[in-house]
Structure formats: C-alpha cells, structure tokens
C-alpha positions in Angstrom: -100.3 -115.0 118.6 -103.1 -116.4 116.5 -105.8 -114.9 114.4 -109.1 -113.7 115.8 -111.3 -116.6 116.7 -115.1 -116.6 116.9 -116.7 -117.0 120.2 -120.2 -118.3 121.0 -123.2 -115.9 121.0 -123.0 -112.2 120.5 -119.5 -111.7 121.9 -116.9 -110.3 119.5 -114.0 -112.2 117.9 -111.2 -112.9 120.5 -107.4 -112.9 120.1 -105.1 -113.8 122.9 -101.8 -111.9 122.7 -98.6 -113.5 124.0 -96.9 -110.2 125.1 -97.9 -106.6 125.4 -100.5 -104.9 123.2 -99.1 -101.6 121.9 -101.6 -98.9 120.8 -100.1 -96.8 118.0 -97.6 -97.5 115.2 -95.7 -94.2 115.4 -92.1 -93.8 116.5 -92.8 -94.5 120.1 -94.9 -97.6 119.5 -92.3 -99.0 117.1 -89.5 -98.3 119.6 -91.2 -100.2 122.3 -91.9 -103.1 120.0 -88.2 -103.2 118.9 -86.8 -103.1 122.4 -89.2 -105.8 123.6 -88.2 -108.0 120.6 -84.5 -107.4 121.3 -85.2 -108.9 124.8 -87.1 -111.8 123.4 -90.6 -110.5 124.2 -93.2 -110.6 121.5 -95.8 -107.8 121.1 -98.7 -106.7 118.9 -99.2 -103.1 117.6 -102.7 -101.9 117.0 -102.8 -98.9 114.6 -106.1 -97.1 113.7 -104.8 -95.9 110.3 -103.4 -97.9 107.4 -99.7 -96.9 107.7 -96.8 -96.5 110.0 -96.3 -93.0 111.6 -99.7 -91.8 110.3 -99.3 -88.3 111.7 -96.1 -87.9 109.6 -97.8 -89.3 106.6 -101.1 -87.6 106.7 -100.9 -84.5 108.9 -97.6 -82.7 108.1 -96.7 -80.0 105.6 -94.4 -80.6 102.7 -91.5 -78.4 103.9 -91.3 -80.0 107.3 -87.9 -81.1 108.5 -86.8 -82.4 111.9 -86.2 -79.3 114.2 -83.6 -81.3 116.2 -80.5 -83.0 114.8 -80.9 -86.6 113.7 -78.7 -88.0 116.5 -81.2 -86.7 119.0 -84.2 -88.2 117.1 -83.0 -91.7 116.2 -85.0 -94.6 117.5 -83.4 -97.3 119.8 -81.0 -99.9 118.4 -81.1 -98.6 114.8 -79.8 -95.2 113.8 -80.4 -92.9 110.8 -78.4 -93.6 107.6 -75.0 -91.8 107.6 -75.8 -90.0 104.4 -78.9 -88.3 105.8 -78.4 -84.6 106.5 -78.2 -83.2 110.0 -81.9 -82.3 109.9 -83.7 -84.9 107.8 -86.7 -84.0 105.7 -90.2 -85.4 106.2 -89.8 -87.9 103.4 -86.4 -89.0 104.7 -87.8 -89.5 108.2 -90.6 -91.6 106.8 -88.2 -93.8 104.9 -86.2 -94.3 108.1 -89.4 -95.3 109.9 -90.2 -97.9 107.2 -86.6 -99.2 107.4 -86.8 -99.5 111.2 -90.0 -101.6 111.1 -88.5 -103.8 108.3 -85.2 -104.3 110.3 -87.1 -105.6 113.3 -89.8 -107.4 111.3 -92.5 -105.3 113.0 -95.9 -105.8 111.3 -98.7 -103.9 113.1 -102.4 -104.7 112.7 -103.6 -101.7 110.7 -107.1 -100.2 110.7 -107.7 -101.4 114.3 -109.0 -98.4 116.2 -109.2 -99.0 119.9 -112.7 -98.3 121.1 -112.3 -99.5 124.7 -109.6 -100.8 127.0 -110.2 -102.1 130.5 -108.4 -104.3 133.0 -110.5 -107.4 133.9 -109.5 -108.1 137.5 -111.3 -111.4 137.5 -108.9 -112.9 135.0 -105.9 -110.5 135.5 -105.8 -109.5 131.8 -106.5 -106.4 129.7 -109.4 -106.5 127.3 -108.8 -104.2 124.3 -111.7 -103.7 122.0 -111.5 -102.6 118.4 -114.2 -102.4 115.8 -113.9 -106.1 114.8 -111.9 -107.9 117.5 -111.3 -108.1 121.2 -107.6 -108.6 122.2 -106.6 -110.1 125.5 -103.2 -109.4 127.0 -101.5 -109.1 130.4 -100.0 -105.7 129.4 -101.0 -102.7 127.4 -98.7 -99.8 126.2 -100.4 -96.6 125.0 -98.2 -94.8 122.3 -100.8 -92.6 120.6 -98.8 -89.4 120.6 -99.2 -86.0 122.2 -100.4 -84.4 119.0 -102.7 -87.1 117.8 -105.9 -84.9 117.8 -106.2 -81.5 116.2 -107.1 -78.7 118.6 -109.2 -75.8 117.2 -109.5 -72.9 119.6 -112.9 -71.4 120.3 -113.0 -68.0 118.5 -116.2 -65.9 118.4 -117.8 -66.0 114.9 -115.5 -68.6 113.4 -118.6 -70.5 112.1 -119.5 -67.4 110.0 -116.3 -67.3 108.0 -116.9 -67.9 104.3 -113.3 -68.5 103.3 -111.2 -71.7 103.7 -110.7 -72.8 107.3 -107.7 -75.2 107.6 -106.1 -76.7 110.7 -102.2 -76.9 110.6 -102.6 -80.7 110.4 -104.4 -80.3 107.1 -102.0 -77.7 105.6 -99.7 -79.0 102.8 -98.0 -76.2 101.0 -97.9 -72.5 100.6 -98.4 -72.6 96.8 -102.1 -73.2 97.5 -102.3 -69.7 98.9 -100.3 -67.6 96.5 -101.0 -63.8 96.7 -103.7 -64.4 99.3 -103.9 -62.7 102.7 -103.9 -65.6 105.3 -104.6 -65.4 109.0 -102.5 -67.9 111.0 -103.8 -68.4 114.6 -101.1 -69.7 116.9 -97.3 -69.0 117.2 -95.9 -72.4 118.1 -93.5 -74.2 115.9 -96.2 -75.2 113.4 -97.7 -71.7 113.2 -94.3 -70.1 112.8 -93.2 -72.5 110.0 -96.5 -72.3 108.2 -96.2 -68.5 108.2 -92.7 -68.8 106.7 -93.9 -71.3 104.1 -96.8 -69.0 103.1 -94.4 -66.0 102.9 -92.0 -68.0 100.6 -94.9 -68.6 98.2 -95.9 -64.9 98.0 -98.8 -65.2 100.3 -99.4 -62.5 102.9 -99.5 -64.1 106.4 -100.8 -62.4 109.5 -99.6 -64.3 112.6 -101.8 -64.2 115.7 -99.8 -64.3 118.9 -102.3 -64.9 121.8 -99.8 -65.8 124.5 -96.2 -65.4 125.5 -93.7 -67.5 123.6 -90.0 -68.5 123.9 -88.2 -68.3 120.6 -84.7 -69.8 120.4 -82.3 -70.1 117.5 -82.2 -73.6 116.0 -78.4 -73.6 116.1 -75.8 -71.8 118.2 -72.1 -71.7 117.2 -72.8 -74.4 114.6 -74.4 -76.7 117.1 -78.0 -77.6 117.8 -79.4 -75.3 120.6 -81.4 -78.3 122.0 -78.2 -80.4 121.9 -76.3 -77.7 123.8 -79.0 -77.5 126.4 -79.0 -81.3 126.9 -75.3 -81.3 127.4 -75.3 -78.4 129.8 -78.1 -80.0 131.9 -75.7 -82.8 132.8 -73.5 -80.3 134.6 -75.5 -77.2 135.5 -78.8 -76.4 137.3 -81.8 -76.1 135.0 -82.3 -72.4 135.7 -78.7 -71.6 134.9 -79.0 -73.4 131.6 -82.2 -71.4 130.9 -80.4 -68.1 131.6 -77.6 -69.1 129.2 -80.2 -70.0 126.5 -82.0 -66.7 126.9 -78.7 -64.7 126.8 -77.7 -66.5 123.6 -81.2 -65.9 122.1 -80.9 -62.2 122.9 -77.5 -62.1 121.3 -78.5 -63.9 118.1 -82.2 -63.0 117.7 -82.5 -59.6 119.5 -85.3 -58.5 121.7 -88.4 -60.4 120.4 -90.7 -58.3 122.7 -90.3 -55.4 120.3 -91.8 -57.6 117.5 -94.9 -58.5 119.6 -93.4 -61.8 120.7 -93.3 -61.4 124.5 -91.3 -64.0 126.4 -92.7 -65.8 129.5 -91.1 -65.0 132.8 -90.4 -68.7 133.3 -87.3 -70.1 131.4 -87.8 -72.2 128.2 -86.8 -75.6 129.7 -88.4 -75.0 133.0 -91.7 -74.1 131.2 -91.4 -77.2 129.0 -91.0 -79.4 132.0 -93.8 -77.8 133.9 -96.4 -77.4 131.2 -95.3 -79.3 128.1 -95.1 -76.1 126.1 -92.2 -76.4 123.7 -90.1 -73.4 122.8 -90.1 -72.3 119.2 -86.9 -73.1 117.3 -86.5 -70.4 114.7 -86.1 -71.7 111.1 -86.2 -68.2 109.4 -89.6 -66.9 110.4 -88.2 -64.2 112.7 -86.3 -62.5 109.8 -89.5 -62.3 107.8 -91.3 -60.8 110.8 -88.5 -58.2 111.1 -88.8 -57.3 107.4 -92.5 -56.9 107.7 -93.4 -59.7 105.3 -95.1 -61.5 108.2 -97.4 -59.3 110.3 -97.8 -60.1 114.0 -101.3 -59.5 115.5 -102.0 -59.3 119.2 -105.2 -61.3 119.3 -108.5 -62.0 117.5 -111.7 -60.5 119.0 -114.0 -62.2 116.5 -114.1 -63.7 113.1 -116.3 -62.1 110.5 -117.9 -63.3 107.3 -114.8 -62.4 105.3 -112.0 -61.7 107.8 -111.4 -60.8 111.4 -111.6 -58.1 114.0 -108.6 -57.7 116.3 -108.2 -56.7 120.0 -106.5 -53.5 119.0 -109.5 -52.4 117.0 -108.2 -53.3 113.5 -110.4 -55.2 111.1 -109.0 -57.0 108.0 -110.2 -59.3 105.3 -108.7 -62.7 104.8 
C-alpha cells in the first residue's frame, strides 16, 4: 500500500490497495483484518469516525456490560485478559479492542467515510470512494455493524414535544434524569437496561411495549443462558432447545404476560434466526417492573406538547 496519489484532471486522489478493503473498524472489521494478516494477506480498514469501535465509544451508556460471557465474545486469535470478569464492562471491552489492534499492528485509516463503492468490470477491481480519496482493490469487506444507524420510530405528534428527546444511542447515564418521569419507547435490551438505569437513579421510567418480546434470564444454574443454548443446539433440534429455554424462563422469571410483556408464539432462537430480533436477557429490570418502580405501557397513541396519550386512554406528562 502507498499513500494517495494525485491523478490528472478532476479525478480524485487514487490509492491502490494490495489486499482487501475493509469498511468499518469495529470488532468484525478488526477480526477480519487480524485473520487475513495471520494468513499473510494485507488489508486496509476504512473507518468513518476517529477511533476504533466507534459505536462502543460514542453510542453506549455508562453502565453497559457485555450481556454474554467473555468467552463467547472474544475476537479470533487473541482472547480477553484472564483477570477480566465474566461479563466485562464497556471500558474493559474498549481496552481489549485497543489491545487487539495493537497486538496485530492494525492501523485503520480514520475519518474516511465511504460515499460510494462499485465494481468496475472493465478492470476487475472495486472502486471505493471516500471524501478525499478513491481506493482501488480486488476485494471489499463490509463490516459496518447491524446497529450502526439509530432508528427513531414514527409516532404521531413527536415533533410537538417540548421536553428532551433522546435516542438510546445518545443516552449516557440515569443521573441526568433524577426524579423525572421518563418515557422509554421500546423494550429490547437497550430499552430494558435504560429503564433499569433510570430507576436506579431515582427517575420514574414508563416503558412502552409495542410488540411481543422474549425475556430470558441472563444466567441459568450459574451458567450463561446463551452459552447453554449454544451447547444444546449441538445435540438437540432448535425447537426443543427453545422449549427448554422457555420452560426455564417460566421457572425463574414467572409468567411475563401478566406484566404486560407478552411472548411471541415463535421460540426465541427460531425468532432470532428468522427475523434477527434478539431476545432480552434480563439484568434486573424485571424485578423493578414487578415492584412497580418501572411502569409498563401498552402503546403510544400520540405524543403531546408535554407528554403522551396511550392506547388505553391514559394521558401522562413526561
């Protein structure tokens, strides 16, 4: 690889890459680069932000920990430090990412946002365009992440709301909302954990559950629920494993339907495989819902100037 070189006329700077171009310097992009390097193949990572694992740096809340045990989350060829806990914190995970890149001498090109990528059949190479350079390579690997862009649902009246409107990717800590009534729209892992964090800082969260949701205990019998599922899937049919997980969830968590958290008819792993919808691993939110400290609401009809109207006819200020 060389530096960008000027071309004649109005064409952008050009850089020929001897190896694949990898778009994204998150865990997946770093893993691909490390595995290629381990096999003697050079590569170049293009990253639109100014750091490794930008989603972890810039779009995660302070209390976040891995929801899966570290042995199921380690990257190829270089494991977590032995002294890390079973569920590493956000800051521990970021230190691991930095150590991983340093170990394999991976140095991405930062602040390179890919504007366009197309295969030029005339020359048999990919042309990858950023704001200040055009990269040429025979291969391209897209590792931009499944949660790279925030998704804000369309809710009637949301533009009228005069309070603070924050996406989960911009939420940092519950202490910013002490003693305030907060509406949390969405009951995935982020919505559940944000609600718990708010509750632990004396805020009053109302959790909107718009759809059905599978909630599983994070651990069963001292072992990771996800780890148990992975092991069982090696020997048993998927639907039988799903039935086992639901039986254990019923035993440890009780009937979540009674709390306004209705389960889908499709099992948790089958649903994940079919739709990508991940089951919620409970980290303590359910007990706060049972105690009444977190209120579950069925759905929002519309947002008002200072609150929300709900499908069941209730109206509250937030």
